[in-house]
C-alpha positions in Angstrom: -98.0 -30.2 -44.1 -100.6 -29.0 -41.9 -99.5 -25.5 -42.0 -99.6 -25.6 -45.7 -103.1 -27.4 -45.6 -104.3 -24.3 -43.7 -102.8 -21.6 -45.5 -104.2 -23.5 -48.8 -108.1 -23.4 -47.0 -107.6 -20.0 -46.2 -106.6 -18.8 -49.4 -109.8 -20.9 -50.6 -112.0 -19.2 -47.9 -110.7 -15.6 -48.7 -111.0 -16.1 -52.7 -114.7 -16.9 -52.1 -115.3 -14.2 -49.3 -113.5 -11.7 -52.5 -116.0 -13.2 -55.0 -119.0 -12.8 -52.9 -118.2 -9.1 -52.6 -117.5 -8.7 -56.2 -120.6 -10.2 -56.9 -122.5 -8.5 -54.6 -121.5 -5.2 -55.8 -121.7 -5.5 -59.0 -125.5 -6.9 -58.5 -126.3 -3.6 -56.4 -124.7 -1.5 -59.0 -126.0 -3.1 -62.3 -128.7 -5.6 -61.6 -130.9 -4.1 -58.7 -131.4 -0.5 -60.7 -132.9 -2.4 -63.6 -135.2 -4.4 -61.3 -136.5 -1.7 -59.3 -136.9 0.5 -62.5 -139.1 -2.3 -64.0 -141.1 -2.9 -60.6 -141.5 0.7 -59.9 -141.4 2.8 -62.9 -145.3 3.0 -64.0 -146.1 3.9 -60.5 -143.0 6.8 -60.0 -143.9 8.0 -63.9 -148.1 8.4 -62.3 -146.9 10.5 -59.3 -144.4 12.3 -61.3 -146.7 13.3 -63.4 -149.7 14.1 -61.0 -147.6 16.2 -59.0 -146.6 18.4 -62.3 -150.0 18.8 -63.2 -150.7 20.0 -60.0 -148.1 22.2 -59.2 -148.7 23.7 -62.7 -152.5 24.1 -61.6 -151.4 25.7 -58.4 -148.7 28.1 -60.3 -152.1 29.2 -62.5 -154.3 29.7 -59.5 -151.9 31.9 -57.7 -150.9 34.1 -60.6 -154.5 34.2 -61.3 -155.2 35.5 -57.9 -152.7 38.2 -57.9 -153.7 39.6 -61.0 -157.5 39.4 -60.3 -158.0 38.9 -56.6 -162.1 37.7 -55.9 -163.6 35.3 -53.5 -163.3 32.6 -56.6 -159.8 33.5 -57.3 -159.2 32.8 -53.2 -161.1 29.6 -53.3 -159.6 28.0 -56.2 -155.8 28.9 -54.8 -156.8 27.7 -51.7 -157.8 24.0 -53.4 -154.8 24.0 -55.6 -152.1 24.5 -52.2 -154.4 21.2 -50.8 -153.5 19.5 -54.2 -150.0 19.8 -53.8 -150.0 17.0 -51.0 -150.1 14.7 -54.2 -146.5 15.7 -54.4 -145.4 14.5 -50.9 -146.2 10.9 -52.6 -144.3 11.7 -55.6 -141.4 12.7 -53.2 -141.3 10.0 -51.1 -141.5 7.6 -53.8 -138.6 9.4 -55.5 -136.6 9.2 -52.1 -137.2 5.6 -52.0 -136.3 4.6 -55.1 -132.8 6.6 -54.3 -132.1 4.6 -51.3 -133.0 1.6 -53.5 -129.8 2.7 -55.9 -131.4 4.5 -58.8 -129.4 8.2 -59.5 -131.0 11.4 -60.4 -130.1 10.7 -63.8 -132.2 7.5 -63.9 -135.4 9.1 -62.4 -134.7 12.0 -64.9 -134.9 9.6 -67.6 -138.1 7.9 -66.2 -140.1 11.3 -65.9 -139.1 12.2 -69.1 -140.6 9.1 -70.6 -143.7 9.9 -68.2 -144.2 13.0 -70.3 -143.7 12.0 -73.7 -146.7 8.9 -72.9 -148.9 11.4 -71.1 -148.3 14.4 -74.3 -151.1 13.7 -76.6 -150.2 16.3 -78.4 -147.0 18.6 -79.8 -149.2 21.8 -77.3 -149.0 19.7 -74.3 -145.3 18.7 -74.8 -144.2 22.0 -74.9 -146.4 23.1 -72.0 -144.4 20.2 -69.9 -141.4 21.3 -70.9 -141.9 25.1 -71.1 -140.0 27.4 -68.2 -142.3 29.9 -66.1 -141.4 32.8 -64.9 
């Protein structure tokens, strides 16, 4: 009788532990990413958009310097290189969000939403998606 009681308690405890594991995995997989998106989406989008603009400015300055080297173009390129520090904050935020359970696809969707929100006309939207050679 006592042995059966101990076995019953053990089964109940194992079931409770199993439920806790299932609920915690479900939370981590389905609930946590939604909360993280809600909390960090705006900040991530701002950082992503700033980094994108800085990289574009750097590319333009670099191409200008290559095509017409002058003191002015060198200064502009150096300023653009310093501007690339903006991308560090974006990269740190990106890694933080991945550590909190977001996937690359989640971040890509958040980034596309930022571009769509910031694109005030078709020309801006095309520039954001244009490939540079």
